[in-house]
Structure formats: structure tokens, C-alpha cells
N, CA, C and O atoms as a printed pandas DataFrame, in Angstrom:
     atom_number atom_name residue_name chain_id  residue_number  x_coord  y_coord  z_coord
0              1         N          MET        A               1  112.965   72.118  150.192
1              2        CA          MET        A               1  114.414   72.014  150.027
2              3         C          MET        A               1  114.810   72.558  148.661
3              4         O          MET        A               1  114.140   72.333  147.654
4              5         N          LYS        A               2  115.916   73.277  148.666
5              6        CA          LYS        A               2  116.473   73.762  147.405
6              7         C          LYS        A               2  117.328   72.651  146.807
7              8         O          LYS        A               2  118.012   71.933  147.536
8              9         N          CYS        A               3  117.291   72.507  145.490
9             10        CA          CYS        A               3  118.072   71.482  144.798
10            11         C          CYS        A               3  119.045   72.152  143.835
11            12         O          CYS        A               3  118.644   72.926  142.966
12            13         N          ILE        A               4  120.325   71.844  144.000
13            14        CA          ILE        A               4  121.362   72.332  143.096
14            15         C          ILE        A               4  121.895   71.123  142.340
15            16         O          ILE        A               4  122.395   70.176  142.946
16            17         N          SER        A               5  121.787   71.156  141.019
17            18        CA          SER        A               5  122.252   70.048  140.194
18            19         C          SER        A               5  123.652   70.337  139.662
19            20         O          SER        A               5  123.925   71.427  139.161
20            21         N          VAL        A               6  124.528   69.351  139.778
21            22        CA          VAL        A               6  125.904   69.452  139.290
22            23         C          VAL        A               6  126.070   68.348  138.255
23            24         O          VAL        A               6  126.015   67.164  138.587
24            25         N          TYR        A               7  126.273   68.737  137.006
25            26        CA          TYR        A               7  126.247   67.790  135.895
26            27         C          TYR        A               7  127.620   67.183  135.609
27            28         O          TYR        A               7  128.349   67.630  134.724
28            29         N          THR        A               8  127.946   66.158  136.382
29            30        CA          THR        A               8  129.162   65.368  136.180
30            31         C          THR        A               8  128.969   64.028  136.865
31            32         O          THR        A               8  128.159   63.901  137.784
32            33         N          ASP        A               9  129.711   63.037  136.418
33            34        CA          ASP        A               9  129.711   61.753  137.119
34            35         C          ASP        A               9  131.075   61.519  137.781
35            36         O          ASP        A               9  131.368   60.420  138.250
36            37         N          ASN        A              10  131.898   62.569  137.809
37            38        CA          ASN        A              10  133.245   62.478  138.370
38            39         C          ASN        A              10  133.232   63.016  139.801
39            40         O          ASN        A              10  133.160   64.225  140.017
40            41         N          PHE        A              11  133.301   62.103  140.779
41            42        CA          PHE        A              11  133.222   62.507  142.181
42            43         C          PHE        A              11  134.365   63.432  142.579
43            44         O          PHE        A              11  134.168   64.362  143.360
44            45         N          GLU        A              12  135.544   63.184  142.053
45            46        CA          GLU        A              12  136.695   64.023  142.394
46            47         C          GLU        A              12  136.481   65.468  141.940
47            48         O          GLU        A              12  136.745   66.403  142.696
48            49         N          LEU        A              13  136.005   65.650  140.708
49            50        CA          LEU        A              13  135.711   67.005  140.227
50            51         C          LEU        A              13  134.596   67.646  141.044
51            52         O          LEU        A              13  134.674   68.820  141.407
52            53         N          PHE        A              14  133.560   66.863  141.328
53            54        CA          PHE        A              14  132.456   67.361  142.146
54            55         C          PHE        A              14  132.980   67.857  143.497
55            56         O          PHE        A              14  132.626   68.948  143.943
56            57         N          SER        A              15  133.817   67.055  144.139
57            58        CA          SER        A              15  134.382   67.431  145.439
58            59         C          SER        A              15  135.219   68.698  145.337
59            60         O          SER        A              15  135.192   69.542  146.233
60            61         N          ASP        A              16  135.968   68.831  144.235
61            62        CA          ASP        A              16  136.831   70.000  144.050
62            63         C          ASP        A              16  136.037   71.304  143.964
63            64         O          ASP        A              16  136.510   72.340  144.429
64            65         N          ILE        A              17  134.834   71.268  143.376
65            66        CA          ILE        A              17  134.068   72.508  143.182
66            67         C          ILE        A              17  132.948   72.695  144.205
67            68         O          ILE        A              17  132.259   73.715  144.181
68            69         N          MET        A              18  132.757   71.729  145.101
69            70        CA          MET        A              18  131.648   71.776  146.056
70            71         C          MET        A              18  131.624   73.078  146.865
71            72         O          MET        A              18  130.566   73.692  147.001
72            73         N          ASP        A              19  132.765   73.506  147.401
73            74        CA          ASP        A              19  132.795   74.737  148.195
74            75         C          ASP        A              19  132.369   75.945  147.360
75            76         O          ASP        A              19  131.584   76.774  147.819
76            77         N          GLN        A              20  132.888   76.042  146.134
77            78        CA          GLN        A              20  132.524   77.152  145.252
78            79         C          GLN        A              20  131.025   77.143  144.966
79            80         O          GLN        A              20  130.376   78.188  144.999
80            81         N          VAL        A              21  130.485   75.977  144.691
81            82        CA          VAL        A              21  129.063   75.852  144.368
82            83         C          VAL        A              21  128.214   76.325  145.545
83            84         O          VAL        A              21  127.251   77.069  145.364
84            85         N          MET        A              22  128.576   75.889  146.750
85            86        CA          MET        A              22  127.778   76.233  147.927
86            87         C          MET        A              22  127.893   77.717  148.288
87            88         O          MET        A              22  126.979   78.276  148.894
88            89         N          GLU        A              23  128.997   78.354  147.925
89            90        CA          GLU        A              23  129.208   79.759  148.267
90            91         C          GLU        A              23  128.670   80.718  147.208
91            92         O          GLU        A              23  128.614   81.924  147.446
92            93         N          THR        A              24  128.276   80.206  146.049
93            94        CA          THR        A              24  127.818   81.052  144.955
94            95         C          THR        A              24  126.293   81.092  144.925
95            96         O          THR        A              24  125.649   80.066  144.709
96            97         N          PRO        A              25  125.716   82.271  145.141
97            98        CA          PRO        A              25  124.249   82.342  145.066
98            99         C          PRO        A              25  123.783   82.195  143.615
99           100         O          PRO        A              25  124.312   82.843  142.711
100          101         N          LEU        A              26  122.791   81.336  143.412
101          102        CA          LEU        A              26  122.216   81.126  142.086
102          103         C          LEU        A              26  120.718   81.395  142.157
103          104         O          LEU        A              26  120.043   80.926  143.072
104          105         N          ALA        A              27  120.201   82.146  141.197
105          106        CA          ALA        A              27  118.752   82.337  141.107
106          107         C          ALA        A              27  118.135   81.041  140.602
107          108         O          ALA        A              27  118.822   80.220  139.994
108          109         N          GLU        A              28  116.850   80.853  140.848
109          110        CA          GLU        A              28  116.184   79.634  140.391
110          111         C          GLU        A              28  116.346   79.499  138.876
111          112         O          GLU        A              28  116.151   80.463  138.135
112          113         N          ASN        A              29  116.699   78.312  138.433
113          114        CA          ASN        A              29  116.939   77.957  137.028
114          115         C          ASN        A              29  118.159   78.631  136.421
115          116         O          ASN        A              29  118.355   78.561  135.208
116          117         N          GLU        A              30  118.985   79.281  137.233
117          118        CA          GLU        A              30  120.222   79.886  136.735
118          119         C          GLU        A              30  121.304   78.816  136.633
119          120         O          GLU        A              30  121.414   77.944  137.495
120          121         N          GLU        A              31  122.094   78.892  135.578
121          122        CA          GLU        A              31  123.211   77.969  135.389
122          123         C          GLU        A              31  124.518   78.742  135.436
123          124         O          GLU        A              31  124.601   79.884  134.984
124          125         N          LYS        A              32  125.538   78.096  135.992
125          126        CA          LYS        A              32  126.906   78.633  135.987
126          127         C          LYS        A              32  127.834   77.478  135.680
127          128         O          LYS        A              32  127.465   76.310  135.805
128          129         N          GLU        A              33  129.042   77.821  135.279
129          130        CA          GLU        A              33  130.029   76.796  135.000
130          131         C          GLU        A              33  131.199   76.960  135.969
131          132         O          GLU        A              33  131.714   78.061  136.162
132          133         N          PHE        A              34  131.608   75.843  136.573
133          134        CA          PHE        A              34  132.753   75.810  137.478
134          135         C          PHE        A              34  133.719   74.762  136.940
135          136         O          PHE        A              34  133.384   73.579  136.883
136          137         N          GLU        A              35  134.910   75.189  136.546
137          138        CA          GLU        A              35  135.940   74.277  136.034
138          139         C          GLU        A              35  135.388   73.331  134.963
139          140         O          GLU        A              35  135.711   72.143  134.941
140          141         N          GLY        A              36  134.553   73.878  134.079
141          142        CA          GLY        A              36  134.005   73.096  132.974
142          143         C          GLY        A              36  132.781   72.272  133.326
143          144         O          GLY        A              36  132.262   71.551  132.474
144          145         N          ILE        A              37  132.306   72.362  134.563
145          146        CA          ILE        A              37  131.148   71.596  135.019
146          147         C          ILE        A              37  129.954   72.540  135.134
147          148         O          ILE        A              37  130.046   73.580  135.785
148          149         N          THR        A              38  128.834   72.184  134.505
149          150        CA          THR        A              38  127.625   72.990  134.588
150          151         C          THR        A              38  126.907   72.723  135.906
151          152         O          THR        A              38  126.726   71.575  136.314
152          153         N          VAL        A              39  126.504   73.806  136.558
153          154        CA          VAL        A              39  125.780   73.747  137.827
154          155         C          VAL        A              39  124.515   74.568  137.659
155          156         O          VAL        A              39  124.546   75.660  137.091
156          157         N          SER        A              40  123.399   74.041  138.154
157          158        CA          SER        A              40  122.121   74.716  137.988
158          159         C          SER        A              40  121.332   74.698  139.286
159          160         O          SER        A              40  121.314   73.693  139.997
160          161         N          ASN        A              41  120.672   75.824  139.595
161          162        CA          ASN        A              41  119.720   75.851  140.699
162          163         C          ASN        A              41  118.414   75.296  140.133
163          164         O          ASN        A              41  117.738   75.956  139.344
164          165         N          SER        A              42  118.074   74.095  140.539
165          166        CA          SER        A              42  116.888   73.425  139.998
166          167         C          SER        A              42  115.612   73.782  140.759
167          168         O          SER        A              42  114.561   73.187  140.519
168          169         N          GLY        A              43  115.697   74.735  141.661
169          170        CA          GLY        A              43  114.512   75.173  142.383
170          171         C          GLY        A              43  114.206   74.310  143.591
171          172         O          GLY        A              43  115.085   73.647  144.141
172          173         N          GLU        A              44  112.974   74.329  143.984
173          174        CA          GLU        A              44  112.533   73.601  145.169
174          175         C          GLU        A              44  112.099   72.186  144.810
175          176         O          GLU        A              44  111.512   71.956  143.753
176          177         N          VAL        A              45  112.389   71.245  145.695
177          178        CA          VAL        A              45  111.870   69.884  145.561
178          179         C          VAL        A              45  111.054   69.582  146.818
179          180         O          VAL        A              45  111.375   70.078  147.898
180          181         N          PRO        A              46  109.998   68.769  146.683
181          182        CA          PRO        A              46  109.186   68.446  147.863
182          183         C          PRO        A              46  109.962   67.566  148.840
183          184         O          PRO        A              46  110.913   66.887  148.452
184          185         N          GLU        A              47  109.555   67.583  150.096
185          186        CA          GLU        A              47  110.228   66.810  151.143
186          187         C          GLU        A              47  110.303   65.322  150.804
187          188         O          GLU        A              47  111.297   64.665  151.114
188          189         N          HIS        A              48  109.262   64.789  150.174
189          190        CA          HIS        A              48  109.243   63.351  149.885
190          191         C          HIS        A              48  110.180   62.962  148.735
191          192         O          HIS        A              48  110.377   61.771  148.490
192          193         N          TYR        A              49  110.755   63.927  148.032
193          194        CA          TYR        A              49  111.680   63.634  146.930
194          195         C          TYR        A              49  112.868   62.810  147.415
195          196         O          TYR        A              49  113.259   61.838  146.769
196          197         N          LEU        A              50  113.434   63.195  148.539
197          198        CA          LEU        A              50  114.579   62.475  149.099
198          199         C          LEU        A              50  114.191   61.036  149.429
199          200         O          LEU        A              50  114.940   60.106  149.128
200          201         N          ASP        A              51  113.040   60.851  150.039
201          202        CA          ASP        A              51  112.577   59.499  150.372
202          203         C          ASP        A              51  112.403   58.654  149.116
203          204         O          ASP        A              51  112.823   57.498  149.080
204          205         N          ARG        A              52  111.790   59.224  148.096
205          206        CA          ARG        A              52  111.567   58.493  146.834
206          207         C          ARG        A              52  112.876   58.112  146.161
207          208         O          ARG        A              52  113.041   56.985  145.695
208          209         N          MET        A              53  113.808   59.062  146.115
209          210        CA          MET        A              53  115.072   58.821  145.414
210          211         C          MET        A              53  115.976   57.855  146.186
211          212         O          MET        A              53  116.681   57.051  145.575
212          213         N          SER        A              54  115.963   57.924  147.504
213          214        CA          SER        A              54  116.904   57.122  148.302
214          215         C          SER        A              54  116.614   55.623  148.261
215          216         O          SER        A              54  117.488   54.827  148.606
216          217         N          VAL        A              55  115.427   55.222  147.853
217          218        CA          VAL        A              55  115.124   53.786  147.777
218          219         C          VAL        A              55  115.503   53.186  146.425
219          220         O          VAL        A              55  115.473   51.966  146.262
220          221         N          LYS        A              56  115.855   54.018  145.465
221          222        CA          LYS        A              56  116.241   53.514  144.137
222          223         C          LYS        A              56  117.660   52.955  144.197
223          224         O          LYS        A              56  118.560   53.603  144.732
224          225         N          PRO        A              57  117.866   51.743  143.645
225          226        CA          PRO        A              57  119.194   51.117  143.733
226          227         C          PRO        A              57  120.290   51.871  142.977
227          228         O          PRO        A              57  121.468   51.728  143.307
228          229         N          GLU        A              58  119.929   52.666  141.977
229          230        CA          GLU        A              58  120.950   53.376  141.195
230          231         C          GLU        A              58  121.321   54.732  141.798
231          232         O          GLU        A              58  122.134   55.458  141.225
232          233         N          VAL        A              59  120.739   55.080  142.939
233          234        CA          VAL        A              59  120.989   56.375  143.568
234          235         C          VAL        A              59  121.876   56.197  144.797
235          236         O          VAL        A              59  121.583   55.393  145.682
236          237         N          VAL        A              60  122.964   56.962  144.831
237          238        CA          VAL        A              60  123.851   56.978  145.999
238          239         C          VAL        A              60  123.463   58.191  146.834
239          240         O          VAL        A              60  123.345   59.296  146.305
240          241         N          VAL        A              61  123.265   57.992  148.143
241          242        CA          VAL        A              61  122.890   59.073  149.047
242          243         C          VAL        A              61  124.060   59.354  149.984
243          244         O          VAL        A              61  124.566   58.451  150.650
244          245         N          MET        A              62  124.482   60.610  150.027
245          246        CA          MET        A              62  125.572   61.030  150.908
246          247         C          MET        A              62  125.086   62.189  151.765
247          248         O          MET        A              62  124.301   63.018  151.304
248          249         N          LYS        A              63  125.541   62.250  152.992
249          250        CA          LYS        A              63  125.195   63.351  153.898
250          251         C          LYS        A              63  126.447   64.182  154.146
251          252         O          LYS        A              63  127.526   63.645  154.393
252          253         N          ASP        A              64  126.288   65.485  154.077
253          254        CA          ASP        A              64  127.359   66.400  154.444
254          255         C          ASP        A              64  126.921   67.072  155.734
255          256         O          ASP        A              64  126.248   68.103  155.715
256          257         N          LYS        A              65  127.309   66.477  156.851
257          258        CA          LYS        A              65  126.847   66.959  158.150
258          259         C          LYS        A              65  127.344   68.366  158.452
259          260         O          LYS        A              65  126.656   69.128  159.131
260          261         N          SER        A              66  128.524   68.724  157.962
261          262        CA          SER        A              66  129.059   70.053  158.248
262          263         C          SER        A              66  128.190   71.152  157.631
263          264         O          SER        A              66  128.115   72.258  158.167
264          265         N          ARG        A              67  127.538   70.853  156.514
265          266        CA          ARG        A              67  126.677   71.839  155.854
266          267         C          ARG        A              67  125.190   71.558  156.079
267          268         O          ARG        A              67  124.344   72.409  155.805
268          269         N          GLY        A              68  124.881   70.370  156.576
269          270        CA          GLY        A              68  123.478   69.998  156.747
270          271         C          GLY        A              68  122.790   69.663  155.443
271          272         O          GLY        A              68  121.567   69.757  155.340
272          273         N          THR        A              69  123.569   69.273  154.443
273          274        CA          THR        A              69  123.002   68.968  153.131
274          275         C          THR        A              69  123.007   67.463  152.865
275          276         O          THR        A              69  123.724   66.699  153.512
276          277         N          THR        A              70  122.196   67.069  151.908
277          278        CA          THR        A              70  122.179   65.696  151.424
278          279         C          THR        A              70  122.544   65.745  149.949
279          280         O          THR        A              70  122.081   66.619  149.216
280          281         N          ILE        A              71  123.370   64.808  149.518
281          282        CA          ILE        A              71  123.804   64.759  148.119
282          283         C          ILE        A              71  123.330   63.446  147.520
283          284         O          ILE        A              71  123.589   62.372  148.064
284          285         N          LEU        A              72  122.636   63.542  146.400
285          286        CA          LEU        A              72  122.216   62.360  145.657
286          287         C          LEU        A              72  123.074   62.281  144.411
287          288         O          LEU        A              72  123.296   63.292  143.745
288          289         N          GLN        A              73  123.559   61.093  144.088
289          290        CA          GLN        A              73  124.327   60.902  142.857
290          291         C          GLN        A              73  123.659   59.797  142.065
291          292         O          GLN        A              73  123.469   58.686  142.560
292          293         N          HIS        A              74  123.307   60.115  140.835
293          294        CA          HIS        A              74  122.715   59.115  139.952
294          295         C          HIS        A              74  123.001   59.520  138.516
295          296         O          HIS        A              74  122.934   60.696  138.158
296          297         N          GLY        A              75  123.322   58.523  137.702
297          298        CA          GLY        A              75  123.681   58.826  136.317
298          299         C          GLY        A              75  124.856   59.779  136.277
299          300         O          GLY        A              75  125.882   59.547  136.917
300          301         N          LYS        A              76  124.700   60.852  135.522
301          302        CA          LYS        A              76  125.784   61.823  135.377
302          303         C          LYS        A              76  125.444   63.136  136.068
303          304         O          LYS        A              76  125.757   64.219  135.572
304          305         N          VAL        A              77  124.792   63.016  137.235
305          306        CA          VAL        A              77  124.417   64.226  137.968
306          307         C          VAL        A              77  124.507   63.989  139.473
307          308         O          VAL        A              77  124.175   62.919  139.984
308          309         N          PHE        A              78  124.971   65.033  140.160
309          310        CA          PHE        A              78  124.903   65.092  141.614
310          311         C          PHE        A              78  123.829   66.124  141.936
311          312         O          PHE        A              78  123.793   67.189  141.321
312          313         N          GLU        A              79  122.962   65.823  142.884
313          314        CA          GLU        A              79  121.960   66.783  143.329
314          315         C          GLU        A              79  122.245   67.111  144.792
315          316         O          GLU        A              79  122.272   66.224  145.645
316          317         N          ILE        A              80  122.457   68.385  145.066
317          318        CA          ILE        A              80  122.698   68.838  146.434
318          319         C          ILE        A              80  121.367   69.358  146.966
319          320         O          ILE        A              80  120.819   70.330  146.446
320          321         N          LEU        A              81  120.856   68.706  148.000
321          322        CA          LEU        A              81  119.594   69.125  148.609
322          323         C          LEU        A              81  119.911   69.957  149.846
323          324         O          LEU        A              81  120.529   69.478  150.798
324          325         N          VAL        A              82  119.474   71.213  149.809
325          326        CA          VAL        A              82  119.772   72.159  150.877
326          327         C          VAL        A              82  118.463   72.470  151.601
327          328         O          VAL        A              82  117.549   73.048  151.014
328          329         N          PRO        A              83  118.374   72.085  152.879
329          330        CA          PRO        A              83  117.133   72.379  153.614
330          331         C          PRO        A              83  116.972   73.883  153.822
331          332         O          PRO        A              83  117.949   74.617  153.970
332          333         N          GLU        A              84  115.715   74.320  153.829
333          334        CA          GLU        A              84  115.431   75.722  154.102
334          335         C          GLU        A              84  115.723   75.987  155.572
335          336         O          GLU        A              84  115.420   75.159  156.431
336          337         N          LEU        A              85  116.299   77.117  155.852
337          338        CA          LEU        A              85  116.589   77.470  157.246
338          339         C          LEU        A              85  115.283   77.809  157.952
339          340         O          LEU        A              85  114.457   78.553  157.423
340          341         N          GLU        A              86  115.103   77.261  159.144
341          342        CA          GLU        A              86  113.875   77.473  159.926
342          343         C          GLU        A              86  113.648   78.947  160.210
343          344         O          GLU        A              86  112.514   79.423  160.160
344          345         N          ASN        A              87  114.728   79.682  160.511
345          346        CA          ASN        A              87  114.589   81.070  160.929
346          347         C          ASN        A              87  114.894   82.054  159.809
347          348         O          ASN        A              87  115.229   83.206  160.082
348          349         N          ALA        A              88  114.786   81.630  158.566
349          350        CA          ALA        A              88  115.129   82.488  157.439
350          351         C          ALA        A              88  114.236   83.721  157.366
351          352         O          ALA        A              88  114.678   84.782  156.926
352          353         N          ASN        A              89  112.987   83.588  157.794
353          354        CA          ASN        A              89  112.056   84.716  157.710
354          355         C          ASN        A              89  111.952   85.481  159.028
355          356         O          ASN        A              89  111.139   86.397  159.147
356          357         N          ALA        A              90  112.748   85.124  159.996
357          358        CA          ALA        A              90  112.642   85.775  161.316
358          359         C          ALA        A              90  113.445   87.057  161.342
359          360         O          ALA        A              90  113.478   87.744  162.364
């Protein structure tokens, strides 16, 4: 899974830039700024990362069914977990 980190604890701001973030291609470890919020492609995370993080009481887990993504919110960061497409190499 690809992980995109959005460095804010403001859900409203996060929601406002979510579409832009998802539509902007970022190279691994590349950072961009959207409306004053830093966004970074944090690279790949292992499948068990979601399981490990979701059991922590300080982590909020949200699903975006329309995009097929999972969003983790903890501290001052949102992490968007984007599953790899099965047919990406086909």
C-alpha cells in the first residue's frame, strides 16, 4: 500500500484538500504544499501496518469507500493508505 501523509490535525482542512491530494501524482518522498498544508508521499507500507495502527486507542480509522482508501488520523497527521491496483501491471 502507498502511504500519503498529510501534516495537519484539522479535519476540515484535510477534507478541503483531499481531492487535490489524491489527483496529484507524487514521487516517493516528494513533498508538496496544498493551502499551507504539507503533503508527502511516504512510500510503501506493509499490509500489517493498518492492522497494527488500527488497534491503537489514539488512532482514528476512516474508510473512503468511493476511492477504496483507508485514512488513519493520529497526532497531527493524516495518513492516506492507497491499495495497489491488482491489474496495474497488466
